[in-house]
C-alpha positions in Angstrom: 148.7 124.5 100.2 148.2 127.2 97.7 151.4 128.7 96.3 152.0 131.5 93.8 155.6 131.5 92.5 156.9 134.5 90.4 159.8 134.3 88.1 161.4 136.3 85.3 162.7 139.3 87.2 166.2 140.7 86.8 168.4 143.6 86.0 167.8 145.4 82.7 168.5 148.7 81.1 165.9 151.4 80.5 164.0 150.7 77.3 164.4 146.9 77.7 161.6 144.3 78.1 160.9 141.6 80.6 158.2 139.0 81.0 157.2 137.9 84.5 155.4 134.6 85.1 153.4 133.5 88.1 152.7 129.8 88.4 150.0 128.8 90.8 149.7 125.4 92.6 147.5 123.9 95.2 144.3 125.1 93.6 143.0 126.2 90.2 142.7 129.9 89.6 140.9 129.4 86.3 137.7 131.0 87.7 139.5 133.8 89.7 140.8 137.2 88.9 144.6 137.6 89.2 146.7 140.7 89.6 150.2 142.1 89.7 151.4 144.6 92.3 154.8 146.1 93.0 156.6 147.7 95.9 159.6 149.9 95.8 161.8 150.5 98.8 160.2 152.9 101.3 156.9 152.9 99.4 153.6 151.2 99.7 152.6 148.3 97.6 150.9 149.6 94.5 148.6 148.1 91.9 150.1 147.3 88.4 147.6 145.2 86.5 144.7 142.8 86.9 142.9 140.3 84.7 139.5 138.7 84.8 139.1 134.9 85.1 138.6 134.5 81.4 141.3 137.0 80.4 138.7 139.0 78.5 139.0 142.0 80.8 142.1 143.8 82.0 142.9 146.7 84.2 146.1 148.8 84.4 147.7 151.4 86.5 148.0 154.7 84.5 151.8 154.5 85.0 152.1 151.3 83.0 149.2 151.6 80.6 150.5 151.1 77.0 153.7 149.5 78.2 152.7 146.5 80.2 150.4 143.6 79.2 148.8 141.1 81.6 147.7 137.8 80.3 146.9 134.3 81.5 146.9 130.7 80.5 144.3 128.9 82.6 145.4 125.5 81.3 148.8 126.2 82.9 147.4 128.0 85.9 149.8 130.8 85.1 149.5 134.5 84.7 152.1 136.7 82.9 153.1 140.3 82.9 154.9 141.5 79.8 156.8 144.7 80.5 158.0 146.8 77.6 159.9 150.2 77.5 161.0 149.7 81.1 161.8 152.9 83.0 164.0 153.3 86.1 160.8 154.1 88.1 159.6 150.6 87.4 162.2 149.2 89.7 160.5 147.3 92.5 159.6 143.9 93.8 156.8 142.6 91.7 154.1 140.4 93.4 151.5 138.1 91.9 148.1 137.9 93.7 145.0 135.8 93.3 141.5 136.2 94.5 139.7 133.4 96.4 136.2 134.3 95.1 135.4 133.2 91.6 134.0 135.4 88.8 134.2 138.6 90.7 135.3 141.9 89.1 139.0 142.8 89.0 140.2 145.1 91.7 143.0 147.6 92.2 143.0 147.1 96.0 145.5 144.7 97.5 143.0 143.9 100.3 140.7 142.2 97.7 143.4 139.5 97.0 143.7 136.5 99.2 146.8 134.8 97.9 150.3 136.3 97.3 153.6 135.2 95.9 156.9 135.9 97.4 157.9 138.5 94.8 160.5 138.9 92.1 162.9 141.8 91.9 162.9 144.0 88.8 165.7 146.5 88.6 165.9 149.0 85.7 169.2 150.9 85.3 169.6 154.1 83.3 
């Protein structure tokens, strides 16, 4: 059974930093793109960042570019999201996602991802 488990969320103040982790089990994602999405109450799930299988390529939403960094450690089957200069509008449940097909290009679309974690809450207070 494939599982993606996020951790690292919490309550922080605006300007603070957090690092989210997503540990995968049940299969290796070392050849697969991974992504982070988020969903705030009453809003649709939105793309945050994605990373190629090798980590050489990344993609970011305009709203987080320059503040967030996605990375991965294939030896640990884990993907990370470093979030700096957090804003109140970053408050959301953050989800990790993985694609089933190997070596494909990264995508902003949730429909391209086959595996999802349960999410971790990030709350940024002013």
